Phi, psi and omega in degrees: 000135179292136183292138174271145185239342182200118175048044177080004180264143171284173178301317181295320178292323179290323174301312181293328183293339181242011181266083184295323181298318180290331182283342181241111190299326185257025184298317179295320179297321178296317178299319179297316179298313179299321180297320178294314178297322179294319179299324178297315180294320178298323178292324180289328181231079187270001193285331187235053182258144171056045175286129186276128174248354181202180188276343188274155188304324182270005178279068183227152180228137169257135179237135180236126184268142178269348180097000180258135180289142179053038181291148171296154180251124176261119185251118184248132180247122186288162177254192185127028179053038177064006186223003180220166172075179179207167179300326186299334181287333193251012179302328181297343177292348179285343188297319179293307177302317182297326178296342180247024171087022174259134158286154185225134176243133175252123187257129172262159180206158179292137184266153171287145009271001180298328176235148174283165179296325175298321178293321178298315178301317180296322179297316181297319178295323177296320179297318178297315178298320179299315179301316179294318185278320186261336182303310183304329178291341182251008174094017177214170177066027176267348179252208181298143180237120181242124181264138178218158176194162185239134178063241174302329177293332174293320174300313181293327175301311182303326184279359174257356188292341178270358179286138180293339180285345187260130181264332180192171181214158176225106181259119186251120175052047187272169171252121185244345170238113188276348184307315179297332175290330176290332185265357181241193188301337182297335184284352177299327178256329180289322180055045181279142168269167177300321179296319179292318179301319178294312183297331185256018179258108180306327183293341181262000183219059182278116181275162174267359176231107181199159181291156174302142182226129170263132181244129183230146173206167179258145179287352174261010179279168174302142183307321180295324177293319176296316180301316181304313180295315181295317181297318182292323175300316180296316182298312180294318179298319180295332179277000180083013179272144179291111188214134175236151178243130182234109180257109186271119185300134174072346185288139173265187187295338181257315183297336181301329183290338176296337178285352173260321183290331180278132176304329178262015184288159181295322179288327174298320177294322177298315178303316179299328179290341179274000000 
């Protein structure tokens, strides 16, 4: 009998349970489409691109202004299981928030295996502090600051909720218990130890003091991704933290982001509620 490694799953089953790209047939096409839409927005607003918040090449932030003074700032962290993609692909996610008076910042970070997961978390926290400290001098980030992210970015979002600089969060299709990623194919680049996976799992360190968090996932996502969101919502709610769960009907791991990019999207509405 093949050995089980996580919740009754074999290694092959666990690999498949977290392979979002394989589960969504048009995933590569969606990334290409977003990259094209994002390039258009970068061309329209070139003034605040690739602002350095740290010394490494990917320690860069793009900021897009909505035209409103003292606008709240929406900070988006891209996904790709901490080892793929870049901020440049996801700039189009700013379109929904900007239509409702949000300035938007897209945060880049060093990818694994060049950086450990702990180093990535530190970079994201440094980026949030930079936005709070340096943004007002450049005409943004003087109002409310809401951090959001998708997939791995949802995990990184959750780990910023205890920061004093953060007013609220929106974690989309996130990973909140990293242990199954340590046990599957993702660890070939992450190289996590059991101790690191535990220390960097938001679900294992739920504080009683943290900013309000909205958690979202699609009902068409892989079951493990849905479970992660539901479990984390229950944990935070049980700890008395302001937390909402939004399960978007029929959406898969990729289509769900269109509900943020669209001004009338469901996730845009959740953001407005924060």
